[in-house]
C-alpha positions in Angstrom: 95.2 107.9 75.8 91.9 108.2 77.6 89.6 111.1 76.7 87.1 112.2 79.5 83.9 114.1 79.4 83.8 117.3 81.4 83.2 116.4 85.0 84.5 112.9 84.5 87.6 113.6 86.7 88.8 111.4 89.5 86.8 111.9 92.7 83.6 113.2 91.0 80.3 111.5 92.1 77.7 110.6 89.5 74.2 109.2 89.4 74.2 106.9 86.4 71.3 105.2 84.7 70.2 103.6 81.4 67.0 102.1 80.0 66.2 99.5 77.5 65.5 100.6 74.0 61.7 101.1 73.3 61.1 100.2 77.0 62.5 96.7 76.4 63.2 94.4 79.3 67.0 94.3 79.6 67.3 92.1 82.7 65.1 89.0 82.1 66.6 86.5 84.6 68.6 86.5 87.7 71.6 85.4 85.7 71.4 88.6 83.7 71.6 90.7 86.9 74.5 88.6 88.1 76.5 89.0 84.9 75.8 92.8 84.7 77.0 93.1 88.3 80.1 91.0 87.5 81.0 93.6 84.9 80.4 96.4 87.4 82.6 94.5 89.8 85.3 94.2 87.1 85.3 98.0 86.6 85.7 98.5 90.4 88.6 96.0 90.6 90.2 97.6 87.7 90.3 100.9 89.6 88.0 102.8 87.2 85.1 103.6 89.6 83.7 103.1 93.1 80.1 102.0 93.5 78.2 103.2 96.6 74.6 102.3 95.7 72.8 100.5 93.0 69.4 99.1 91.9 68.9 96.7 88.9 65.3 96.7 87.6 63.8 94.8 84.7 64.0 97.7 82.2 66.8 99.9 83.6 69.4 100.3 86.3 70.7 103.0 88.6 74.2 103.5 90.1 75.7 106.0 92.5 79.4 105.9 91.6 82.5 108.0 92.1 85.1 108.2 89.3 88.6 107.2 89.8 91.7 107.8 87.7 90.4 106.4 84.4 87.0 107.8 84.8 83.3 107.0 84.4 83.1 107.0 80.5 85.7 104.2 80.1 84.1 102.2 82.9 80.5 102.4 81.7 81.5 101.7 78.0 83.2 98.5 79.1 80.3 97.4 81.4 77.6 98.1 78.8 79.5 96.7 75.8 80.3 93.5 77.7 76.7 93.1 78.9 75.1 93.8 75.5 77.3 91.3 73.7 76.6 88.6 76.4 72.9 89.3 76.3 72.6 89.2 72.5 74.8 86.1 72.1 72.7 84.2 74.6 69.4 85.1 72.8 70.7 84.9 69.2 69.8 88.6 68.6 71.6 91.5 67.2 71.4 95.3 67.6 71.0 97.9 70.3 69.7 96.9 73.8 69.9 100.2 75.6 68.6 103.7 74.6 72.1 105.0 74.3 75.5 105.0 76.0 74.1 106.0 79.4 72.8 109.0 81.2 74.6 110.6 84.2 74.4 113.6 86.5 77.2 115.0 88.5 76.2 114.7 92.2 77.8 117.9 93.5 76.4 118.2 97.0 76.0 116.0 100.1 72.3 116.7 100.3 71.7 115.6 96.7 73.9 112.5 97.2 71.6 111.4 100.1 68.5 112.0 98.0 69.9 109.9 95.2 70.5 107.0 97.6 66.9 107.2 98.8 65.7 107.4 95.2 67.7 104.4 94.1 66.5 102.4 97.1 62.8 103.3 96.4 62.8 102.1 92.8 61.8 98.5 93.6 59.2 99.6 96.1 57.6 102.1 93.7 57.5 99.4 91.0 55.8 97.1 93.6 58.5 94.5 93.3 59.2 94.5 97.0 57.5 95.9 100.1 60.8 97.5 101.4 64.2 98.2 99.7 66.0 95.7 101.9 63.7 92.9 100.6 64.6 93.5 96.9 67.6 91.3 96.3 69.0 93.3 93.3 69.8 96.6 95.1 72.4 97.9 97.5 69.8 98.4 100.3 69.7 94.6 100.7 73.4 94.6 101.1 73.4 97.4 103.7 70.8 95.5 105.6 73.7 93.2 106.5 77.0 93.8 108.2 78.9 92.6 105.1 78.3 92.6 101.3 80.2 92.2 98.1 83.8 93.4 98.2 83.2 95.7 95.2 80.5 97.7 97.0 82.1 100.8 98.6 80.3 100.9 102.0 82.3 103.5 103.9 80.4 106.7 103.0 76.9 105.1 103.4 77.8 103.5 106.7 79.3 106.8 108.0 76.0 108.6 107.1 74.1 106.0 109.1 76.4 106.4 112.1 76.1 110.2 111.9 72.4 110.3 111.5 71.7 107.8 114.3 74.6 108.9 116.6 76.1 105.4 116.5 79.6 104.5 117.5 79.6 101.6 114.9 77.5 100.7 112.0 74.3 98.8 112.7 72.4 97.5 109.7 69.1 97.9 111.5 69.6 101.7 111.4 70.0 101.8 107.6 66.2 102.0 106.9 65.8 104.9 109.4 68.4 106.9 107.5 67.6 106.1 103.9 64.3 104.3 103.6 60.9 105.8 103.5 58.5 107.0 100.8 60.1 109.4 98.3 58.0 112.4 97.5 56.8 112.7 93.9 58.4 116.1 93.6 61.8 114.7 94.6 61.4 111.9 92.0 60.7 114.4 89.3 63.7 116.6 90.3 66.1 113.6 90.2 64.8 112.3 86.9 64.9 115.7 85.2 68.4 116.3 86.5 69.8 113.0 85.1 67.9 113.5 81.8 69.6 117.0 81.4 73.0 116.6 83.0 75.1 119.5 83.8 78.6 119.6 85.1 78.3 123.0 86.8 76.9 123.7 90.2 73.2 124.6 90.3 72.6 128.3 91.1 70.4 127.1 94.0 73.3 125.2 95.5 75.6 128.2 95.2 72.9 130.3 97.0 72.6 127.8 99.8 76.3 127.4 100.3 76.6 131.1 100.8 74.1 131.1 103.7 75.4 131.2 107.3 75.5 127.9 109.2 72.6 128.9 111.5 70.5 129.6 108.4 71.4 126.3 106.9 70.3 124.5 110.0 67.0 126.4 110.1 66.3 125.5 106.4 67.1 121.8 107.1 64.7 121.8 110.1 61.9 123.5 108.1 62.4 121.2 105.1 62.2 118.1 107.4 59.0 119.5 109.1 57.3 120.3 105.8 57.8 117.2 103.7 60.8 115.3 104.8 63.0 116.5 101.9 66.5 118.0 102.0 67.5 121.5 101.0 69.5 121.9 97.8 66.6 120.5 95.7 64.8 123.0 93.4 61.1 123.4 93.9 60.2 125.2 90.6 
């Protein structure tokens, strides 16, 4: 029998992250990244999760996933346990590698989901590991910069967002940066990091307030947010 955390039901979207213990480097070589992603791919093929965006850094990782029938908890336990055993065995070490099991935040609105993709893409650029997300090889932006990618990466939603945003009949990789790239405001970074550090499975009061607004008011708020600082609504400002 599988026991799930609240919010870990099939179809729920999550922003998942974890860091090395005591800020330790957890991905030291390209082969480390490849093995970690092979474990993620295994979880996808097993039908436990869908992966829509990712970024693998030296000290941490980020994933945008959607739970399937078994759920996120089972998938991430398998991914992390397999990776830590492989990492420790290859370096003749013992003990914990990550801070804990993992951190996750339910992504319960489309606006927040778009913001998480931009945040994940921007990680390598903010760390000065690449000039643009598409030029960092260990993130999904580099895959969306091409017409095809690994089979385990679920591309349908991201490609649909690009087509919608750019009014395209079919997906064009050249349009991905226009939709998701760009500098991420410091305030947005703080919001996302605080949310994932203090996960909640309930809707934010702000989201409920926004959802209650008439459609014309929603469109007005989106236009004003874009004019002001390029952010989306549904993100708290205080």
